[in-house]
N, C-alpha and C positions, 0 to 999 in steps of 0.2 A: 645225616641232613636235617631231623629234624632240630639237631642244637644250633647247628649255622642259621635258621634262619631266627630260632630265638634269641640268636646272637644281635645280628645284624638287627634285629627290632628291638633290642635292649638300644644298640648303639645311635641309632635313630632313633628312640624316645631321648635317650639321654644327649645327643645335639641339639634335638629339638627345642628342648626343656634350657642348655645351658645359651643355646642361640636367641632364645627371646625374654631372659630375665625373669627377673622379678618388675614386669613394667608394671606400673600405675598408671591405673584410669583415671577419669574423671569421679570423685566423688571417696576415690579410695587413699589409703594412707599406707607411706613403708611403715616397714618394722618400727625401725629407728623414731618417726614422728610419734607414731603408738607410744612406745615407751616413754617419751618426753612425754606427752598429753598427759598420761598415767601418772609419772611425776609431777607432773604440776598442779594438778587433780588433790593427788595427796600431800602434795606442800601447803597447799590453800586450806584443806579440811584439817589439818593436824593445823596451824596457823587460827583456827575457829574454833579449835579446840583450847587451846588455847588461850584464849581473848572470851574472856567472863562475858562482854558487849554483845555477843555475838551467841545463837544459840545455831549450834550445829545443825540439831537435830530438822531446823526447821528451813535451811538454807541446801537446797542439790548443786553441786557443782559437777559441770562439766566441762573437756577441754576439746577441742578439735583444731589442730593446727598453731597452735599456739595460743587461739583465742578463749576463754573460758566463758562460759554462757551460767551465770546464777539466776535462781528459781528458788520458787517457796516463796514462804512469809516470814516477815520480820513485825514487828510492834513495833516501832518508829520507825520514821525518816533517819535519824542517826544510825539506828542498827543496820541500814539499808544501805546509807552512808557508807561508815564501815568494814560492814562485808564485804562492800567494790572495792574502799583503798584498801582490806586487807588481798585481795586479788590483784587488784594495781602493782603491788609491792613487792610480787613474788617473783622470784628469779623465773627469765622466760616466757612470759605471761605478757606476747603481744600486744592484745586486747582484750577491752571486757565486757560481756553484756548483761547489761542489770535489768533481770526479767523479776525484780522481786516486787510480791506484792504488800502494801502495809496494810497489815488488818489489826487492828485491836484487840 
């Protein structure tokens, strides 16, 4: 009888999990979009590392649903613009929010 209850409970739990699936609520990401966003962030940072006109250690990059958020500090307007251009030219980027502050 103990085992029958345990099996019934496990079956009920399994059916509940399968029927609800991986529902995504407001403000959450699917696993796939999280992986895509991580790949975008990595690609942007790698391009910053290759471009000597952008100080990659001073600029933060975060991605959510294909939108890249840039933050941190730049030494000039040209550096800020270059950082944004690099992010925009990265594959799968939908939009760029450039909140980099110019600090001489």
